[in-house]
C-alpha positions in Angstrom: -19.9 2.8 3.0 -18.0 0.2 5.2 -14.9 -1.2 3.7 -14.2 -4.9 3.9 -10.5 -4.3 4.4 -8.7 -1.2 5.8 -6.3 0.5 3.4 -3.4 -0.9 5.6 -4.3 -4.4 4.4 -3.8 -3.4 0.8 -0.5 -1.8 1.7 0.6 -5.0 3.5 -0.7 -6.9 0.4 1.7 -4.9 -1.8 4.5 -5.3 0.6 3.9 -9.1 0.7 3.5 -8.9 4.5 0.2 -10.8 4.8 -0.2 -14.4 5.9 -1.1 -16.8 3.0 -4.6 -17.0 4.3 -5.0 -13.2 4.6 -3.4 -12.7 1.1 -5.9 -15.2 -0.3 -8.8 -13.3 1.2 -7.6 -10.0 -0.2 -7.1 -11.6 -3.7 -10.6 -12.9 -3.6 -11.9 -9.6 -2.6 -10.0 -7.7 -5.3 -11.4 -10.1 -7.9 -14.9 -8.7 -7.0 -14.2 -5.1 -6.2 -13.2 -2.8 -9.0 -12.9 0.2 -6.7 -10.4 -1.6 -4.5 -8.4 -2.9 -7.5 -8.2 0.8 -8.5 -7.0 1.7 -5.0 -4.3 -1.0 -5.1 -3.2 0.2 -8.5 -3.1 3.8 -7.2 -1.1 2.7 -4.2 1.4 0.8 -6.4 1.7 3.8 -8.7 2.4 6.1 -5.7 5.1 3.8 -4.4 6.7 3.7 -7.8 6.7 7.5 -8.0 8.0 7.9 -4.5 10.8 5.4 -5.1 11.9 7.4 -8.1 12.4 10.6 -6.1 16.0 11.5 -5.6 17.4 10.9 -2.1 18.3 13.9 -0.1 20.5 13.9 3.0 18.9 15.4 6.1 20.6 18.5 7.4 22.2 18.7 10.8 19.5 21.1 12.0 16.7 18.5 11.6 15.0 18.0 15.0 15.2 14.5 16.3 12.1 14.7 18.6 
């Protein structure tokens, strides 16, 4: 199945990083796609859970690349 929008579009949608025209396209698409509405809800839930995790300082032995 070919997706109309890549998942990155939905992430940008949640981050409010789309142009007004792109945002409108995504909103129209979401109005007609239950599967993608569920995907966006799952992405939002995941973000909420990750944001709730405690912050941990990286150790001095963490490789920097």
